[in-house]
Rosetta silent file (secondary structure, phi, psi, omega in degrees, C-alpha in Angstrom):
SEQUENCE: MNFYYAPMEGITLYPLRNIHRKVFGEGVDRYYTPFLTASHTHHFKNREKKDVLPDRNISFDNYEEEIVPQIMAANAGNFLWAAQEMKKLGYKRVNLNLGCPAPTVVNRHKGAGLLCDTPYLDAMLDGIFNEAEGKDIYPEISLKTRLGFTDPSEAEELMRIYASYPLKELIIHARVREDYYSGSPRLEDFKRAVATYRKCGGGADICYNGDVTSAKSFEYIYKELCTGADKASETDGSKTCGITSVMIGRGLLSDPSLVRQLKGGEALSAEELRTYLKCLYEDYAQFIPEDRNVIFKLLEHWTFLYRHFASCDRHLKAIRKSRSRAEYHAAVNNIFAECEFVPVTDSSC
SCORE:     score description
SCORE:     0.000 S_00000001
   1 L     0.000  128.216  175.350   41.905  -52.967   11.247 S_00000001
   2 E   -96.438  152.086  179.494   41.358  -56.387    9.665 S_00000001
   3 E  -126.488  132.240 -177.215   42.313  -59.640   11.357 S_00000001
   4 E  -117.310  146.668  172.789   43.387  -62.820    9.564 S_00000001
   5 E   -90.113  119.317 -173.480   43.697  -66.421   10.708 S_00000001
   6 L   -68.328  151.027  174.822   47.202  -67.510    9.721 S_00000001
   7 L   -74.564  131.011  177.365   47.842  -70.610    7.611 S_00000001
   8 L  -137.147  120.866 -173.278   49.184  -73.527    9.655 S_00000001
   9 L   -57.368  128.614  176.575   49.998  -76.829    8.024 S_00000001
  10 L    77.441   -3.870 -175.570   47.697  -79.638    9.101 S_00000001
  11 L  -116.426  -53.488 -175.467   45.731  -77.377   11.458 S_00000001
  12 L   -84.327   49.325  177.514   43.796  -74.618    9.679 S_00000001
  13 L   -79.458  174.817 -173.456   41.962  -77.110    7.481 S_00000001
  14 H   -59.922  -31.932  176.237   38.327  -76.714    6.490 S_00000001
  15 H   -61.358  -44.550  178.852   36.896  -78.329    9.662 S_00000001
  16 H   -64.529  -45.437 -178.832   38.642  -75.742   11.846 S_00000001
  17 H   -58.659  -46.032 -178.989   37.725  -72.860    9.536 S_00000001
  18 H   -65.889  -45.025 -177.247   34.075  -73.882    9.460 S_00000001
  19 H   -69.900  -40.296  178.473   33.759  -74.561   13.170 S_00000001
  20 H   -60.847  -45.080  178.727   35.619  -71.422   14.185 S_00000001
  21 H   -64.815  -39.677 -178.308   33.324  -69.280   12.026 S_00000001
  22 H   -65.358  -43.839 -174.488   30.246  -71.152   13.288 S_00000001
  23 H   -83.609  -38.883 -171.837   31.084  -70.832   16.997 S_00000001
  24 H  -108.673    5.034  172.274   32.844  -67.458   17.126 S_00000001
  25 L    78.179 -159.860 -168.270   31.084  -65.551   14.384 S_00000001
  26 L   -98.319   27.265 -179.762   32.424  -63.211   11.746 S_00000001
  27 L   -65.316  -43.499  178.641   35.227  -61.512   13.689 S_00000001
  28 L   -73.769  126.147 -175.337   38.031  -62.999   11.576 S_00000001
  29 L   -79.650  -35.455  177.381   38.024  -61.200    8.249 S_00000001
  30 E  -145.546  143.703  174.434   39.974  -63.809    6.278 S_00000001
  31 E  -111.795  128.596  179.020   41.126  -67.369    6.838 S_00000001
  32 E  -100.083  132.844 -177.350   44.281  -68.515    5.050 S_00000001
  33 L   -78.069  157.341  167.018   44.528  -72.179    4.107 S_00000001
  34 L   -56.552  152.361 -172.996   47.548  -74.380    4.760 S_00000001
  35 L   -64.237  142.143  169.950   49.771  -74.169    1.708 S_00000001
  36 E   -97.409  132.368 -178.378   48.932  -76.076   -1.442 S_00000001
  37 E   -84.151  119.114  176.570   52.023  -77.383   -3.203 S_00000001
  38 L   -90.299   97.624 -174.547   52.258  -76.262   -6.817 S_00000001
  39 L   -94.113  168.810 -179.553   54.286  -79.100   -8.303 S_00000001
  40 L   -68.245  -17.660  179.031   55.740  -79.581  -11.755 S_00000001
  41 L   -78.093  -12.273 -176.005   53.088  -82.242  -12.462 S_00000001
  42 L    56.219   43.918  172.383   50.378  -79.584  -12.216 S_00000001
  43 L  -138.708  132.829  174.755   48.309  -81.778   -9.926 S_00000001
  44 L   -81.636  153.289  169.410   47.473  -81.061   -6.302 S_00000001
  45 L   -63.017  146.932 -175.783   47.630  -83.734   -3.666 S_00000001
  46 H   -56.816  -43.430 -177.160   44.120  -85.080   -3.043 S_00000001
  47 H   -67.193  -32.733  178.432   43.972  -83.877    0.570 S_00000001
  48 H   -70.978  -43.309 -179.663   45.092  -80.380   -0.467 S_00000001
  49 H   -64.631  -40.855  179.975   42.553  -80.123   -3.271 S_00000001
  50 H   -62.867  -32.378 -176.321   39.727  -81.345   -1.025 S_00000001
  51 H   -66.750  -23.299 -176.660   40.551  -78.676    1.532 S_00000001
  52 L  -111.676    6.007  177.614   39.740  -75.852   -0.889 S_00000001
  53 L   -62.918  135.600 -176.458   36.732  -77.295   -2.705 S_00000001
  54 H   -54.692  -35.592 -176.968   33.888  -74.763   -2.514 S_00000001
  55 H   -72.114   -5.317  174.732   31.422  -77.280   -1.051 S_00000001
  56 H   -83.941  -16.509 -173.632   33.672  -77.631    2.006 S_00000001
  57 L   -88.855   57.839 -169.597   33.133  -73.976    2.938 S_00000001
  58 L   -71.865  -19.327 -178.393   29.764  -74.570    4.583 S_00000001
  59 L   -95.728    5.306 -173.448   30.073  -71.808    7.197 S_00000001
  60 L  -120.071  120.365  176.840   30.926  -69.055    4.721 S_00000001
  61 L   -76.139  -25.121 -176.686   28.381  -67.109    2.700 S_00000001
  62 L  -133.734   59.775 -174.824   31.162  -65.376    0.770 S_00000001
  63 H   -59.656  -28.141 -177.966   34.043  -67.862    0.780 S_00000001
  64 H   -58.572  -33.443 -179.539   35.518  -66.247   -2.322 S_00000001
  65 H   -95.510  -31.133 -168.820   36.458  -63.200   -0.239 S_00000001
  66 H   -92.501  -15.129  178.465   36.834  -64.744    3.207 S_00000001
  67 E  -120.522  131.807 -178.284   39.139  -67.685    2.444 S_00000001
  68 E  -120.813  113.086  174.668   42.543  -67.242    0.809 S_00000001
  69 L   -68.694  133.781  175.106   44.393  -70.289   -0.529 S_00000001
  70 E  -100.347  138.493 -175.364   48.116  -70.132    0.126 S_00000001
  71 E  -117.853  134.069  173.784   50.413  -71.546   -2.553 S_00000001
  72 E  -106.634  120.122 -177.236   53.908  -72.983   -2.167 S_00000001
  73 L  -144.750  152.470 -179.937   55.854  -72.846   -5.408 S_00000001
  74 L  -104.820   -7.287  178.475   59.460  -72.919   -6.580 S_00000001
  75 L  -154.883  167.051 -174.497   58.946  -71.145   -9.894 S_00000001
  76 H   -64.334  -42.776 -176.518   56.597  -68.787  -11.702 S_00000001
  77 H   -60.549  -45.388  179.730   55.036  -71.384  -13.974 S_00000001
  78 H   -66.358  -40.197  178.294   53.926  -73.672  -11.189 S_00000001
  79 H   -62.870  -45.652 -177.864   52.563  -70.782   -9.147 S_00000001
  80 H   -61.936  -39.020  176.165   50.593  -69.392  -12.089 S_00000001
  81 H   -60.689  -48.047 -177.962   49.041  -72.790  -12.766 S_00000001
  82 H   -64.412  -41.479  179.430   47.973  -73.139   -9.130 S_00000001
  83 H   -62.186  -40.435  179.080   46.650  -69.576   -8.959 S_00000001
  84 H   -65.933  -37.624  177.501   44.572  -70.136  -12.059 S_00000001
  85 H   -63.623  -37.643  178.298   43.142  -73.334  -10.573 S_00000001
  86 H   -68.446  -36.364  176.466   42.084  -71.404   -7.471 S_00000001
  87 H   -63.024  -37.977  177.853   40.397  -68.769   -9.641 S_00000001
  88 H   -62.406  -29.610  179.114   38.422  -71.552  -11.330 S_00000001
  89 L   -83.880   -1.772  175.500   37.166  -72.574   -7.884 S_00000001
  90 L   104.045   -6.963 -176.475   35.935  -69.049   -7.294 S_00000001
  91 L   -71.688  137.421 -177.583   38.659  -67.667   -5.027 S_00000001
  92 L   -93.583  -13.285 -178.298   39.418  -63.987   -5.558 S_00000001
  93 E  -139.865  148.736  168.880   42.819  -63.984   -3.827 S_00000001
  94 E  -134.774  161.808 -177.106   45.815  -66.254   -3.431 S_00000001
  95 E  -129.903  131.893  177.366   48.930  -65.894   -1.331 S_00000001
  96 E   -91.572  123.979 -178.984   52.489  -66.917   -2.212 S_00000001
  97 E   -80.487  113.513  174.033   54.343  -68.492    0.717 S_00000001
  98 E  -122.007   22.337 -173.392   57.804  -66.970    1.116 S_00000001
  99 L  -128.143  -14.176 -176.455   58.048  -67.550    4.850 S_00000001
 100 L   -61.219  124.037 -174.660   57.836  -71.231    5.761 S_00000001
 101 L   -92.703   -1.672 -174.173   61.073  -72.040    7.649 S_00000001
 102 L   -60.129  133.048  179.938   60.836  -75.856    7.580 S_00000001
 103 H   -55.445  -37.360 -179.991   64.056  -77.471    6.277 S_00000001
 104 H   -64.198  -26.072  176.891   62.079  -79.799    4.007 S_00000001
 105 H   -85.686  -49.813 -177.121   60.621  -76.712    2.317 S_00000001
 106 H   -58.948  -41.450 -178.053   63.717  -74.507    2.342 S_00000001
 107 L   -67.413  -14.455  176.823   65.920  -77.252    0.871 S_00000001
 108 L   -99.483   15.614  176.975   63.576  -77.445   -2.110 S_00000001
 109 L    61.927   42.557  177.675   64.047  -73.740   -2.867 S_00000001
 110 L  -131.515  173.371  177.909   60.552  -72.862   -1.641 S_00000001
 111 H    54.777 -135.026  179.476   59.077  -70.836    1.180 S_00000001
 112 H   -65.747  -14.061  177.343   61.758  -68.969    3.123 S_00000001
 113 H   -62.176  -22.367  178.917   64.331  -70.775    0.995 S_00000001
 114 H   -79.305  -16.533 -176.094   63.702  -68.180   -1.718 S_00000001
 115 H   -71.056  -21.927 -179.466   64.692  -65.307    0.570 S_00000001
 116 H   -96.278   10.102  176.482   68.404  -66.124    0.349 S_00000001
 117 L  -133.051   71.154 -172.794   68.393  -66.104   -3.468 S_00000001
 118 H   -64.857  -34.588  175.475   67.134  -62.631   -4.275 S_00000001
 119 H   -61.309  -41.542  178.399   68.069  -62.623   -7.999 S_00000001
 120 H   -66.893  -43.449  179.737   66.032  -65.786   -8.488 S_00000001
 121 H   -59.420  -44.436  179.259   63.159  -64.444   -6.349 S_00000001
 122 H   -60.292  -45.256  179.903   63.095  -61.225   -8.361 S_00000001
 123 H   -65.240  -37.521  179.055   63.017  -63.164  -11.635 S_00000001
 124 H   -64.631  -46.265  178.487   60.281  -65.445  -10.296 S_00000001
 125 H   -65.675  -36.231  176.795   58.079  -62.526   -9.265 S_00000001
 126 H   -61.191  -43.102  178.082   58.756  -60.840  -12.597 S_00000001
 127 H   -64.514  -37.885  179.683   57.538  -63.965  -14.369 S_00000001
 128 H   -66.499  -52.413 -172.102   54.431  -64.130  -12.202 S_00000001
 129 H   -78.380  -28.000  174.348   53.327  -60.521  -12.522 S_00000001
 130 H   -63.615  -35.464  179.796   54.244  -60.088  -16.185 S_00000001
 131 H   -81.214  -41.415 -169.410   51.898  -62.963  -16.971 S_00000001
 132 H   -86.380  -27.297 -171.984   49.123  -62.297  -14.438 S_00000001
 133 L   -57.944  123.048  174.905   48.787  -58.517  -14.456 S_00000001
 134 L    79.733    4.981 -178.134   45.448  -57.408  -15.889 S_00000001
 135 L  -106.625  126.200 -175.557   44.241  -60.903  -16.781 S_00000001
 136 L   -70.419  -11.763 -179.344   40.936  -62.076  -15.322 S_00000001
 137 L   -76.683   -7.239  179.269   41.978  -65.713  -15.367 S_00000001
 138 L  -115.594  146.049  174.589   44.172  -65.034  -12.326 S_00000001
 139 L   -80.412  173.952  173.175   43.133  -63.977   -8.820 S_00000001
 140 E   -65.010  149.499 -174.353   44.697  -61.125   -6.856 S_00000001
 141 E  -120.829  129.815  172.305   48.144  -61.990   -5.517 S_00000001
 142 E  -123.284  164.941  178.241   49.627  -61.280   -2.105 S_00000001
 143 E  -121.065  145.946  169.611   52.914  -62.372   -0.531 S_00000001
 144 E  -119.656  117.517 -172.571   53.730  -63.673    2.936 S_00000001
 145 E  -129.510  174.490  168.130   57.388  -63.122    3.758 S_00000001
 146 E  -113.760  178.401 -178.044   59.881  -62.812    6.584 S_00000001
 147 L   -77.774   -8.615 -179.660   62.425  -60.059    7.181 S_00000001
 148 L   161.671 -174.652  179.391   65.196  -62.196    5.753 S_00000001
 149 L   -93.761  -53.635 -178.940   66.840  -65.589    5.951 S_00000001
 150 L  -116.214  -24.161 -174.002   69.577  -65.099    8.539 S_00000001
 151 L  -144.671  138.717 -178.334   69.622  -61.365    9.293 S_00000001
 152 H   -65.841  -14.697  176.587   66.972  -58.612    9.211 S_00000001
 153 H   -63.970  -20.591  177.992   69.310  -56.371    7.225 S_00000001
 154 H   -66.383  -16.959 -177.657   68.326  -58.554    4.264 S_00000001
 155 H   -61.820  -30.879 -177.817   64.886  -56.917    4.390 S_00000001
 156 H   -58.508  -47.422  179.667   66.168  -53.846    2.550 S_00000001
 157 H   -69.432  -39.476  179.229   66.819  -55.794   -0.636 S_00000001
 158 H   -61.997  -44.406 -179.131   63.658  -57.859   -0.247 S_00000001
 159 H   -65.511  -36.566  177.021   61.486  -54.768    0.165 S_00000001
 160 H   -61.043  -41.566  178.882   63.076  -53.167   -2.878 S_00000001
 161 H   -65.780  -48.980 -177.930   62.134  -56.243   -4.895 S_00000001
 162 H   -60.511  -35.781 -178.293   58.578  -56.438   -3.541 S_00000001
 163 L   -66.303  -15.728 -178.217   58.027  -52.741   -4.238 S_00000001
 164 L   -80.280   -7.463 -172.240   58.642  -53.388   -7.920 S_00000001
 165 L  -125.019  151.358 -175.406   55.482  -55.459   -8.322 S_00000001
 166 L   -80.862   63.767  177.226   51.733  -54.716   -8.069 S_00000001
 167 L   -67.100  150.325  172.500   51.021  -56.742   -4.947 S_00000001
 168 L   -87.326  -29.822  179.558   47.601  -56.444   -3.366 S_00000001
 169 E  -158.309  144.639  177.344   48.974  -57.110    0.103 S_00000001
 170 E  -121.108  113.410  179.750   52.319  -57.776    1.743 S_00000001
 171 E   -98.344  122.223 -175.629   52.206  -59.895    4.897 S_00000001
 172 E  -117.853  115.816  171.010   55.407  -59.617    6.917 S_00000001
 173 E   -81.128  123.630 -172.133   56.294  -62.012    9.713 S_00000001
 174 L   -79.212   51.092  173.987   58.550  -59.973   11.983 S_00000001
 175 L  -146.208  166.783  169.561   61.265  -62.624   12.194 S_00000001
 176 L   -98.817  169.166 -177.024   63.950  -64.078    9.929 S_00000001
 177 H   -58.824  -41.694 -176.335   63.975  -67.686    8.855 S_00000001
 178 H   -67.433  -15.239  173.736   66.656  -68.660   11.356 S_00000001
 179 H   -74.124  -22.880 -168.405   64.415  -67.426   14.173 S_00000001
 180 L    52.390 -114.961  179.393   61.778  -69.986   13.203 S_00000001
 181 L  -121.978   17.248 -175.546   59.044  -69.044   15.725 S_00000001
 182 L  -101.920  166.591 -179.919   61.212  -68.354   18.760 S_00000001
 183 L    73.762  170.346  179.457   62.367  -65.163   20.392 S_00000001
 184 L   -75.567  147.231  176.080   60.595  -61.833   20.368 S_00000001
 185 L   -62.941  147.115 -175.619   59.342  -60.423   17.074 S_00000001
 186 L   -88.633   80.763 -172.135   61.728  -57.893   15.536 S_00000001
 187 H   -68.085  -41.318  178.984   59.456  -54.860   15.719 S_00000001
 188 H   -65.144  -39.667  177.922   62.055  -52.197   14.924 S_00000001
 189 H   -67.232  -35.425  175.903   63.244  -54.180   11.933 S_00000001
 190 H   -60.676  -47.016 -179.129   59.630  -54.588   10.821 S_00000001
 191 H   -62.480  -40.568  178.591   59.128  -50.806   10.924 S_00000001
 192 H   -64.970  -38.272  179.710   62.326  -50.222    8.957 S_00000001
 193 H   -63.985  -44.201  179.181   61.236  -52.776    6.371 S_00000001
 194 H   -63.342  -42.014  178.439   57.862  -51.099    5.888 S_00000001
 195 H   -61.505  -41.214  178.244   59.537  -47.695    5.591 S_00000001
 196 H   -64.087  -43.798  179.516   61.926  -49.078    2.949 S_00000001
 197 H   -58.469  -45.456 -179.857   59.054  -50.653    1.038 S_00000001
 198 H   -67.699  -41.122 -179.680   57.169  -47.349    0.945 S_00000001
 199 H   -61.156  -33.383 -179.865   60.311  -45.366    0.064 S_00000001
 200 L   -84.260    2.888  175.277   60.872  -47.666   -2.907 S_00000001
 201 L    98.236    6.891  179.929   57.335  -47.021   -4.135 S_00000001
 202 L   -67.581  129.669 -175.532   55.545  -50.070   -2.770 S_00000001
 203 L  -114.348    4.528 -177.657   51.818  -49.444   -2.573 S_00000001
 204 L   -71.546  153.719  170.460   50.393  -52.709   -1.214 S_00000001
 205 E   -63.400  148.131 -178.709   48.536  -52.898    2.064 S_00000001
 206 E  -110.469  132.061  176.659   50.766  -54.128    4.891 S_00000001
 207 E  -115.813  128.334  176.454   49.797  -56.928    7.255 S_00000001
 208 E   -88.012  140.161  176.538   51.717  -57.527   10.495 S_00000001
 209 E  -138.979  131.215  175.025   52.351  -61.103   11.666 S_00000001
 210 L   143.571  105.820  169.093   54.108  -62.273   14.824 S_00000001
 211 L    63.947   29.667  167.710   53.253  -63.114   18.448 S_00000001
 212 L   -84.903   97.049 -173.493   49.816  -61.541   18.809 S_00000001
 213 L  -113.804   -5.436 -178.975   48.720  -64.024   21.465 S_00000001
 214 L  -165.187  169.519  175.871   46.396  -61.923   23.610 S_00000001
 215 H   -62.107  -35.941  179.520   44.755  -58.520   23.823 S_00000001
 216 H   -65.005  -45.642 -179.726   47.646  -57.434   26.022 S_00000001
 217 H   -67.076  -36.209  176.905   50.299  -58.482   23.514 S_00000001
 218 H   -62.710  -44.294  179.554   48.377  -56.821   20.683 S_00000001
 219 H   -59.552  -42.599  179.796   48.209  -53.572   22.636 S_00000001
 220 H   -65.371  -49.197 -177.673   51.963  -53.703   23.258 S_00000001
 221 H   -63.900  -43.789 -179.696   52.885  -54.540   19.654 S_00000001
 222 H   -60.705  -42.446  178.671   50.493  -51.984   18.217 S_00000001
 223 H   -62.758  -43.415  179.964   51.933  -49.278   20.462 S_00000001
 224 H   -64.817  -39.921  179.505   55.484  -50.199   19.455 S_00000001
 225 H   -67.606  -30.244 -179.943   54.608  -50.161   15.753 S_00000001
 226 H   -79.517  -22.211 -178.044   53.004  -46.745   16.150 S_00000001
 227 L   -62.332  117.959  179.478   55.986  -45.257   17.953 S_00000001
 228 L    81.926   -2.034 -179.193   57.662  -42.926   15.511 S_00000001
 229 L   -71.640  141.687  178.715   55.221  -43.810   12.739 S_00000001
 230 L   -88.884  105.636 -178.935   54.351  -40.982   10.379 S_00000001
 231 L  -104.208    7.798 -176.065   50.584  -40.737   10.398 S_00000001
 232 L   -63.393  -30.572 -177.036   50.351  -37.283    8.912 S_00000001
 233 L   -88.227   -3.003 -178.185   49.529  -38.644    5.488 S_00000001
 234 L   -88.397  109.066 -176.289   46.841  -40.991    6.752 S_00000001
 235 L  -104.132  -19.205 -176.976   43.516  -39.304    6.135 S_00000001
 236 L  -104.992   -1.944  177.594   41.093  -42.216    6.166 S_00000001
 237 L    75.652    1.873 -174.045   42.297  -43.966    9.313 S_00000001
 238 L   -86.681  -18.973 -176.702   42.678  -47.281    7.484 S_00000001
 239 L  -116.391   44.126 -178.603   46.465  -47.469    7.491 S_00000001
 240 H   -57.275  131.900  179.095   47.131  -46.654   11.107 S_00000001
 241 H    60.028   19.381  176.804   50.799  -47.116   12.018 S_00000001
 242 H    86.002   -1.250  179.606   51.496  -48.244    8.471 S_00000001
 243 L  -123.415  149.620  178.710   49.511  -51.482    8.680 S_00000001
 244 L  -108.999  -14.724 -174.954   45.983  -52.339    7.591 S_00000001
 245 E  -155.708  163.792  178.858   45.697  -55.818    9.073 S_00000001
 246 E  -131.284  132.697  177.138   47.118  -58.296   11.549 S_00000001
 247 E  -103.402  132.689 -175.921   47.588  -62.024   10.991 S_00000001
 248 E  -127.121  131.642  177.865   47.259  -64.294   14.013 S_00000001
 249 L  -116.042  -83.211 -176.641   48.117  -67.993   14.247 S_00000001
 250 H   -60.853  -29.405  177.895   49.079  -69.480   17.594 S_00000001
 251 H   -62.222  -37.412  178.424   47.150  -66.769   19.408 S_00000001
 252 H   -78.133  -25.880  173.394   43.884  -68.006   17.898 S_00000001
 253 H   -70.356  -36.852  179.660   44.746  -71.605   18.670 S_00000001
 254 H   -74.329  -36.724 -179.497   45.314  -70.609   22.305 S_00000001
 255 L  -141.645   95.339 -176.848   42.208  -68.431   22.475 S_00000001
 256 L   -62.186  -14.535  179.097   39.704  -68.900   19.648 S_00000001
 257 L   -93.471    6.660 -169.942   37.833  -65.795   20.830 S_00000001
 258 H   -57.996  -46.755 -178.289   40.888  -63.524   20.544 S_00000001
 259 H   -63.774  -38.272  176.369   39.785  -61.551   17.487 S_00000001
 260 H   -57.519  -42.854  178.178   36.376  -61.000   19.056 S_00000001
 261 H   -64.505  -41.028 -179.109   38.126  -59.509   22.082 S_00000001
 262 H   -65.857  -22.165  177.402   40.345  -57.325   19.879 S_00000001
 263 L   -97.565   13.653  174.509   37.178  -55.952   18.289 S_00000001
 264 L    95.049    8.721 -177.587   35.686  -55.131   21.683 S_00000001
 265 L   -90.949 -172.310 -174.511   33.790  -58.353   22.358 S_00000001
 266 L   -79.441  158.056  176.085   33.651  -60.758   25.266 S_00000001
 267 L   -74.309  167.272 -179.532   36.356  -63.119   26.478 S_00000001
 268 L   -61.812  137.726  174.571   36.204  -66.849   25.914 S_00000001
 269 L  -107.303  155.880  179.736   33.631  -68.772   27.970 S_00000001
 270 H   -61.997  -39.788 -175.705   33.937  -72.360   29.151 S_00000001
 271 H   -67.740  -40.151 -179.762   30.706  -73.356   27.443 S_00000001
 272 H   -73.516  -30.018  175.071   31.664  -72.062   24.004 S_00000001
 273 H   -66.999  -39.526  176.952   35.093  -73.677   24.263 S_00000001
 274 H   -61.911  -43.409  178.104   33.384  -76.968   25.101 S_00000001
 275 H   -62.820  -43.544  179.756   31.103  -76.531   22.083 S_00000001
 276 H   -58.490  -47.961 -179.035   34.062  -75.651   19.878 S_00000001
 277 H   -66.588  -39.595  178.854   35.988  -78.776   20.895 S_00000001
 278 H   -63.593  -44.897  179.926   32.954  -81.023   20.504 S_00000001
 279 H   -65.528  -38.774  177.128   32.245  -79.702   17.002 S_00000001
 280 H   -60.795  -43.811  179.452   35.890  -80.073   16.004 S_00000001
 281 H   -59.358  -48.476 -176.377   35.865  -83.710   17.081 S_00000001
 282 H   -62.245  -40.798 -178.579   32.715  -84.455   15.106 S_00000001
 283 H   -73.058  -40.197  176.372   33.995  -82.770   11.949 S_00000001
 284 H   -62.364  -37.529 -177.125   37.459  -84.336   12.128 S_00000001
 285 H   -64.790  -18.598 -179.215   35.867  -87.746   12.657 S_00000001
 286 L   -73.686  -22.871 -179.140   34.121  -87.438    9.294 S_00000001
 287 L  -129.711   -3.608  176.364   37.376  -87.707    7.347 S_00000001
 288 L  -106.299  120.550 -178.007   39.966  -89.092    9.779 S_00000001
 289 L   -75.263  142.774  174.360   39.751  -92.868   10.285 S_00000001
 290 L    74.183  136.856 -177.278   39.846  -94.376   13.792 S_00000001
 291 H   -55.917  -44.231 -173.996   39.233  -92.664   17.103 S_00000001
 292 H   -62.492  -35.427  178.127   42.882  -92.498   18.083 S_00000001
 293 H   -68.905  -36.068  176.122   43.809  -90.565   14.946 S_00000001
 294 H   -65.086  -42.204  179.579   41.040  -88.061   15.620 S_00000001
 295 H   -62.504  -41.605  176.401   42.310  -87.680   19.184 S_00000001
 296 H   -56.448  -41.367  179.115   45.846  -87.046   17.891 S_00000001
 297 H   -64.720  -41.368  179.446   44.442  -84.213   15.766 S_00000001
 298 H   -68.720  -28.894  179.320   42.627  -82.722   18.785 S_00000001
 299 H   -64.270  -26.682  174.509   45.797  -82.955   20.878 S_00000001
 300 H   -60.487  -35.569  178.212   47.342  -80.371   18.542 S_00000001
 301 H   -75.975  -39.801 -179.507   44.695  -77.982   19.843 S_00000001
 302 H   -65.254  -23.230  175.574   45.109  -79.015   23.473 S_00000001
 303 H   -57.049  -29.010 -179.779   48.798  -78.090   23.205 S_00000001
 304 H  -103.285  -34.308 -170.736   47.550  -74.500   23.209 S_00000001
 305 H   -80.775  -17.892 -177.143   44.172  -74.702   24.991 S_00000001
 306 H   -59.169  -21.820 -178.451   45.305  -76.296   28.255 S_00000001
 307 H   -61.802  -18.184 -179.853   46.291  -72.805   29.446 S_00000001
 308 H   -81.984    2.387 -177.899   42.626  -72.086   30.101 S_00000001
 309 E  -126.291  122.937 -179.005   42.540  -74.630   32.930 S_00000001
 310 L   -78.541  139.362  175.663   44.262  -74.110   36.273 S_00000001
 311 L    49.901   55.929 -171.553   46.161  -77.021   37.859 S_00000001
 312 L  -112.061   14.648 -174.096   45.160  -79.368   35.049 S_00000001
 313 H   -55.687  -46.115 -177.857   48.261  -81.572   34.611 S_00000001
 314 H   -65.552  -40.682 -179.220   46.522  -84.766   35.724 S_00000001
 315 H   -70.317  -37.991  178.050   43.458  -84.079   33.595 S_00000001
 316 H   -65.916  -36.952  177.469   45.531  -83.169   30.551 S_00000001
 317 H   -62.239  -38.050  178.643   47.464  -86.409   30.934 S_00000001
 318 H   -65.499  -38.556  177.065   44.167  -88.316   30.846 S_00000001
 319 H   -63.035  -43.573 -178.467   43.204  -86.567   27.605 S_00000001
 320 H   -66.952  -29.238 -178.461   46.559  -87.476   26.067 S_00000001
 321 H   -85.974   -4.634 -177.888   46.226  -91.114   27.120 S_00000001
 322 L   -60.833  139.463  179.525   42.755  -91.491   25.601 S_00000001
 323 L  -119.737  -10.635 -178.795   42.452  -94.284   23.081 S_00000001
 324 L  -136.721  165.091  178.254   38.754  -94.160   22.225 S_00000001
 325 H   -56.475  -45.612 -177.942   36.037  -91.613   21.612 S_00000001
 326 H   -63.469  -43.267  179.164   34.413  -92.425   24.961 S_00000001
 327 H   -63.358  -42.287 -178.830   37.681  -92.087   26.896 S_00000001
 328 H   -62.684  -49.941 -177.463   38.482  -88.800   25.242 S_00000001
 329 H   -66.084  -33.453  176.560   35.093  -87.208   25.910 S_00000001
 330 H   -65.071  -42.767  179.738   35.116  -88.446   29.506 S_00000001
 331 H   -66.097  -38.983  177.751   38.528  -86.896   30.061 S_00000001
 332 H   -65.966  -42.717  177.504   37.421  -83.617   28.468 S_00000001
 333 H   -59.279  -38.814 -179.240   34.290  -83.536   30.621 S_00000001
 334 H   -66.531  -40.411 -178.565   36.443  -84.019   33.703 S_00000001
 335 H   -66.847  -35.339  176.986   38.802  -81.144   32.918 S_00000001
 336 H   -71.175  -35.295 -175.620   35.844  -78.808   32.460 S_00000001
 337 H   -79.542  -32.240 -168.838   34.118  -80.062   35.626 S_00000001
 338 H  -110.657  -12.821 -178.504   37.098  -80.185   37.975 S_00000001
 339 L  -110.600  142.384  177.069   39.537  -77.468   36.880 S_00000001
 340 L   -65.708  130.320 -179.795   39.083  -73.750   37.230 S_00000001
 341 E   -86.169  132.431 -179.445   38.464  -72.172   33.854 S_00000001
 342 L  -113.091  106.526 -173.989   40.646  -69.167   32.978 S_00000001
 343 L   -62.865  -41.566 -174.312   38.994  -67.074   30.221 S_00000001
 344 L  -118.051  133.101  178.768   42.021  -64.941   29.312 S_00000001
 345 L  -121.332   77.406  179.968   45.631  -66.148   29.144 S_00000001
 346 L   -63.962  135.096  175.228   47.706  -63.014   28.684 S_00000001
 347 L   -98.620  145.352  175.771   51.265  -63.618   27.550 S_00000001
 348 L   -73.260  151.898 -175.886   54.098  -61.431   28.712 S_00000001
 349 L  -106.845    0.000    0.000   55.724  -59.303   26.036 S_00000001
């Protein structure tokens, strides 16, 4: 089973990718970048382009395989341009975002906005794969999708479309767009979607995405996905329960050691979390001006990490009120010194 770090806008940038790999080792098999917008001008925004420059990948010996740029595009031409640019930078894979639920994305006929226009989506994918198939100037292409826009019954048509194209991998978030990130993942609908994809001839590897937030939740989800799964045809053990990989986002923000635990390793320690946070601050400070802006970026992480500290409301408030580097580090030192550290934060399923 492979484990991927999910793309999250403004969060899974190169400082996080580098520091996570440096502190927690090689447990995560691939890191997906926040989406790069493939615009009609055929120019990336400066901050997006900088995030994928090879010299930023200082913690990766094989960044070409271990980092996957995700592309947001509204048509085949723009996607193909962006994919080719990523190939020039050495990347062997790219991912097309068909799952982002943000209204600003959906209203521009991108991300999950394409899921409610299946004729257009089909034509777009046809344009992409007719041009890219068999040509070395393009990297391998995977898709990240949801089960539908408003209802999981839409997955049947989506899977039929996806099965028509030579995808390398199909990443399925087990929710529809209207779910955003709330509610329980739709595991039964996910299984039906995978079965439909296979029945229609789809041969891509399948990656599960949705609410793997702890070892306990992974065990529950994995068991549910295996229930009723036909494993008789699986001879190499690589496609257990119909999936080859799992993508994790918020779970890794809450517990950066989660993949290590899922692979049989140790739980998070207070000292490595302290090191992780210190390194993140230093790396963010290299490209974010002013202490307060760096602190705002770290607060995105504390939104998830505070769970590791018992009775920490007062200390967390001090971190949030920090206005300078010195205030922030003093507040962080206090939460580590005065609050009980909780290595594992299991979520109920």
